[in-house]
C-alpha positions as CSV (number, residue, x, y, z in Angstrom):
1,M,72.7,43.0,19.0
2,T,68.7,42.4,19.7
3,T,67.9,39.0,18.2
4,S,70.2,35.9,17.7
5,K,71.6,35.4,14.4
6,H,72.7,32.3,12.7
7,I,75.9,31.9,10.7
8,Y,76.7,29.2,8.4
9,F,80.7,28.5,8.6
10,A,81.3,26.9,4.8
11,A,84.6,25.3,4.8
12,P,86.9,22.5,3.8
13,L,86.6,19.3,6.2
14,F,88.6,16.6,5.4
15,A,92.1,17.0,6.4
16,Q,93.0,17.4,10.0
17,S,94.5,21.1,9.5
18,D,91.2,21.9,8.0
19,L,89.4,20.6,11.1
20,L,91.6,22.4,13.6
21,Y,91.8,25.7,11.6
22,N,87.9,25.5,11.2
23,Q,87.6,24.9,14.9
24,H,89.9,27.7,15.8
25,L,88.1,30.3,13.7
26,A,84.5,29.4,14.4
27,A,85.7,29.8,18.5
28,K,86.9,33.2,17.6
29,I,83.7,33.9,16.0
30,R,81.4,32.8,18.8
31,E,83.4,35.1,21.2
32,L,82.0,37.9,19.3
33,S,78.4,37.3,20.8
34,G,76.4,35.2,23.0
35,E,73.8,35.6,20.4
36,L,75.3,33.9,17.7
37,T,74.4,30.5,16.6
38,I,77.1,28.8,14.0
39,Y,76.4,25.8,12.3
40,L,80.0,24.2,11.6
41,P,79.0,21.2,9.5
42,Q,82.2,19.2,11.1
43,E,80.3,19.2,14.3
44,N,77.4,17.2,12.7
45,A,78.3,14.0,13.4
46,G,75.1,12.5,11.8
47,I,76.6,13.4,8.7
48,N,80.0,14.2,9.0
49,D,81.4,11.1,10.9
50,K,83.5,9.8,8.2
51,S,83.8,6.3,10.2
52,A,80.0,6.2,9.9
53,Y,77.7,6.3,7.0
54,A,75.9,9.2,5.3
55,D,74.7,9.3,1.5
56,S,74.7,12.1,-0.6
57,K,70.9,13.1,-0.1
58,M,71.5,13.1,3.5
59,I,74.2,15.3,3.3
60,A,73.0,17.5,0.9
61,L,69.5,17.9,2.8
62,A,70.9,18.5,6.4
63,D,73.5,21.0,4.9
64,T,71.1,22.8,2.7
65,E,68.7,23.1,5.5
66,E,71.1,24.8,7.6
67,V,72.1,27.2,5.0
68,L,68.6,28.3,4.0
69,K,67.9,29.3,8.1
70,S,71.3,31.4,8.2
71,D,71.3,34.7,8.4
72,L,74.9,34.9,7.3
73,M,77.6,32.6,5.4
74,I,81.2,32.5,6.2
75,A,83.1,30.8,3.1
76,L,86.6,29.7,3.4
77,L,88.0,30.1,0.0
78,D,92.0,28.8,0.4
79,G,93.3,25.7,-1.1
80,L,94.2,24.8,-4.7
81,T,90.9,25.2,-5.6
82,I,87.6,26.6,-3.6
83,D,86.2,23.2,-2.1
84,A,83.4,21.9,-4.2
85,G,80.8,21.7,-1.1
86,V,81.9,25.1,-0.3
87,A,81.0,26.5,-3.7
88,S,77.7,24.7,-3.9
89,E,76.8,25.9,-0.5
90,I,77.9,29.6,-1.9
91,G,75.5,28.9,-4.7
92,V,72.8,28.2,-2.3
93,A,73.1,31.0,-0.3
94,Y,73.2,33.7,-3.3
95,A,69.8,32.1,-4.8
96,K,68.1,32.7,-1.5
97,G,69.9,36.3,-0.9
98,I,72.0,35.2,2.3
99,P,75.1,37.1,2.5
100,V,78.5,35.6,2.4
101,I,81.9,37.2,3.5
102,G,84.7,35.0,2.2
103,L,87.9,34.5,3.5
104,Y,90.9,34.5,1.3
105,S,93.9,34.4,2.8
106,D,96.2,33.2,0.2
107,S,99.6,34.6,0.6
108,R,100.3,34.8,-3.4
109,Q,98.1,37.8,-3.5
110,K,100.3,39.9,-1.9
111,G,102.7,41.7,-4.2
112,A,99.8,43.1,-6.8
113,D,102.0,46.2,-7.5
114,N,105.1,44.2,-7.6
115,Q,106.3,45.1,-11.4
116,Q,108.6,41.9,-11.6
117,K,105.3,39.8,-10.5
118,L,103.2,41.4,-12.9
119,A,105.8,41.1,-16.1
120,A,106.0,37.4,-15.1
121,L,102.4,37.1,-16.2
122,Q,103.5,37.7,-19.8
123,T,105.5,34.5,-19.2
124,P,104.1,31.2,-19.8
125,A,103.6,28.9,-16.5
126,E,105.2,32.0,-14.3
127,N,102.0,33.3,-12.8
128,Q,103.2,34.3,-9.5
129,F,99.2,35.0,-8.2
130,H,96.4,32.4,-7.4
131,Y,93.3,32.2,-9.4
132,L,89.9,31.9,-7.8
133,N,87.0,30.7,-9.9
134,L,85.4,34.2,-10.6
135,Y,81.9,32.7,-10.7
136,T,81.8,32.0,-7.3
137,V,83.7,35.1,-6.4
138,G,81.1,36.7,-8.0
139,L,78.3,35.1,-6.1
140,I,79.7,36.3,-2.8
141,K,80.6,39.6,-4.0
142,L,77.1,40.0,-5.3
143,N,75.9,39.9,-1.8
144,G,78.6,40.0,0.1
145,T,82.5,40.5,0.5
146,I,85.7,39.1,0.3
147,V,88.8,39.5,3.1
148,A,91.9,38.4,3.2
149,T,92.7,38.1,7.0
150,E,90.9,36.6,9.9
151,D,90.7,40.0,11.7
152,A,89.2,41.7,8.6
153,L,86.6,38.7,8.8
154,L,85.9,39.3,12.7
155,E,85.4,43.3,11.8
156,Q,82.9,42.5,8.9
157,I,81.0,40.0,10.9
158,K,80.9,42.9,13.7
159,S,79.4,45.3,11.2
160,F,76.8,42.4,9.8
161,L,75.8,42.0,13.4
162,E,75.2,46.0,14.3
163,G,73.1,46.0,10.9
164,S,75.9,47.8,8.7
165,D,76.6,47.1,5.5
166,F,79.8,45.3,4.7
167,H,82.6,47.6,3.9
168,D,86.4,47.4,2.3
169,L,89.0,46.7,4.8
């Protein structure tokens, strides 16, 4: 890699488990190259120290500025729904042509070929799979990709840094 790359790390950041996982994954990404700069919003105490005060405009301006100077966005998609802030950040990235790699590791996606799970789709309230908002998923897939594991995420980031297109893993 010849030039520094700026990555925006879009993820929920309100539960301790979110903060710890984000920190863990950001550390793994930072190990890929010393040429990387990762903006992890939870590290911006100016707007994300929740014991202090930052209004909606301050948060929107600070994070949007970071999205716009990014070469790549990593977006964590797990949870009951895609985090509202993450979805907004994905929209900004899409509008500006910034590629996104989404990490969707929800275990309920396993067994897509299991006939009992597929048949259960015909029974009310027995969906064995998890649903993601298809508009947001589409924005990612139009200019990026979605992976199911940390290893696949790291491989996609390496490919991006080497100038390769995203590929199915």
